[in-house]
VEXFIKE-965375 format. One record per residue (C-alpha): residue number from 1; y, x, z. Coordinates in Angstrom, 2 decimals, decimal comma, always signed. Last residue first. Layout:
N
nr  v  u  w
NUM  Y  X  Z
...
! end
This chain:
128
nr  v  u  w
128  +94,81  +149,70  +67,53
127  +94,04  +148,10  +70,89
126  +97,64  +148,95  +71,88
125  +98,74  +146,06  +69,66
124  +97,16  +143,48  +71,97
123  +95,61  +140,80  +69,78
122  +96,98  +137,90  +67,81
121  +95,33  +135,14  +65,85
120  +96,62  +133,96  +62,48
119  +93,11  +133,61  +61,06
118  +93,62  +136,56  +58,70
117  +94,93  +138,63  +61,63
116  +91,76  +137,91  +63,62
115  +89,61  +138,90  +60,63
114  +91,52  +142,18  +60,33
113  +91,07  +142,90  +64,06
112  +87,34  +142,27  +63,85
111  +87,08  +144,50  +60,78
110  +88,65  +147,38  +62,73
109  +86,02  +147,12  +65,46
108  +83,22  +146,56  +62,96
107  +84,31  +149,78  +61,22
106  +82,90  +151,72  +64,18
105  +79,42  +150,95  +62,82
104  +80,03  +153,19  +59,81
103  +78,37  +156,27  +61,32
102  +75,00  +154,53  +61,24
101  +75,13  +154,36  +57,43
100  +75,25  +158,12  +56,99
99  +72,65  +158,68  +59,71
98  +70,32  +156,20  +58,04
97  +70,10  +158,17  +54,80
96  +71,10  +156,10  +51,77
95  +69,50  +153,39  +49,61
94  +67,64  +151,22  +52,11
93  +70,48  +151,70  +54,59
92  +72,84  +150,19  +52,05
91  +71,01  +146,85  +52,15
90  +71,07  +146,96  +55,95
89  +74,83  +147,60  +56,00
88  +75,49  +145,01  +53,32
87  +73,62  +142,39  +55,33
86  +75,27  +143,54  +58,54
85  +78,80  +143,30  +57,13
84  +78,57  +140,08  +55,19
83  +76,33  +137,71  +57,10
82  +76,96  +139,26  +60,48
81  +80,69  +139,79  +60,48
80  +81,79  +137,45  +57,70
79  +79,38  +134,71  +58,72
78  +80,38  +135,17  +62,34
77  +84,05  +134,83  +61,38
76  +83,37  +131,58  +59,52
75  +81,03  +130,09  +62,13
74  +83,25  +131,16  +65,04
73  +86,44  +129,69  +63,55
72  +84,73  +126,41  +62,65
71  +83,13  +126,16  +66,12
70  +86,36  +126,41  +68,09
69  +85,67  +124,02  +71,03
68  +81,91  +124,23  +70,54
67  +81,99  +128,02  +70,78
66  +84,17  +127,95  +73,89
65  +81,78  +125,45  +75,50
64  +78,80  +127,69  +74,62
63  +80,56  +130,74  +76,05
62  +81,32  +128,89  +79,28
61  +77,68  +127,79  +79,55
60  +76,48  +131,36  +78,95
59  +78,88  +132,59  +81,68
58  +77,58  +130,31  +84,45
57  +75,06  +132,89  +85,73
56  +77,69  +135,53  +86,28
55  +79,75  +137,79  +84,03
54  +77,83  +141,08  +84,16
53  +74,21  +139,96  +84,53
52  +74,75  +136,53  +83,03
51  +76,12  +138,13  +79,83
50  +73,78  +141,13  +79,78
49  +70,42  +139,45  +79,18
48  +71,43  +136,79  +76,66
47  +73,81  +139,26  +74,99
46  +71,10  +141,92  +74,59
45  +68,71  +139,36  +73,12
44  +71,36  +138,10  +70,71
43  +72,05  +141,66  +69,55
42  +68,39  +142,41  +68,86
41  +68,02  +139,09  +67,03
40  +70,93  +140,03  +64,76
39  +69,56  +143,52  +64,09
38  +66,10  +142,09  +63,43
37  +67,55  +139,60  +60,94
36  +69,35  +142,42  +59,11
35  +66,16  +144,48  +59,12
34  +64,16  +141,58  +57,76
33  +66,72  +141,19  +54,97
32  +66,18  +144,86  +53,99
31  +62,65  +144,06  +52,74
30  +59,64  +145,89  +54,11
29  +57,78  +148,44  +51,98
28  +56,40  +150,54  +54,84
27  +59,02  +153,22  +54,24
26  +61,76  +150,58  +54,43
25  +60,43  +149,15  +57,70
24  +60,36  +152,62  +59,24
23  +63,89  +153,30  +57,99
22  +65,20  +150,02  +59,39
21  +63,50  +150,70  +62,74
20  +65,27  +154,05  +62,89
19  +68,44  +152,32  +61,81
18  +68,00  +149,84  +64,66
17  +68,20  +152,78  +67,05
16  +71,78  +153,35  +65,90
15  +72,90  +149,97  +67,21
14  +71,13  +150,39  +70,54
13  +72,47  +153,91  +71,09
12  +75,97  +152,98  +69,92
11  +75,94  +150,08  +72,38
10  +74,96  +152,46  +75,17
9  +77,67  +154,95  +74,22
8  +80,30  +152,20  +74,15
7  +79,07  +150,80  +77,46
6  +79,30  +154,31  +78,96
5  +82,83  +154,70  +77,64
4  +83,80  +151,35  +79,09
3  +82,30  +152,29  +82,45
2  +84,22  +155,60  +82,43
1  +87,47  +153,67  +82,00
! end
């Protein structure tokens, strides 16, 4: 349980640090789209490093096979999650203080469950 809490804190640190970068880019006149792309690239980099580290060297291949098996589901849900949520989040961060926007990251957990329900998928009810 303590490991899960530490992973949650670490992910919150990385996610919130992107708001600092977002603010810097905003003050320098950068567009919010670059921040959204940076956030996505940041996440991909963390996954590429952590997946083999925690799940073994063959994990990226298993993830790729799972993606190819259900590619329509992953493209649609990924577009909702990253295209919709992160784009709106980065756009909002240009118009509100970063700390206000950073507190909304927990909504991704609830949004994931809603998307799963919409696709007729199930999840353990105690995760609510």
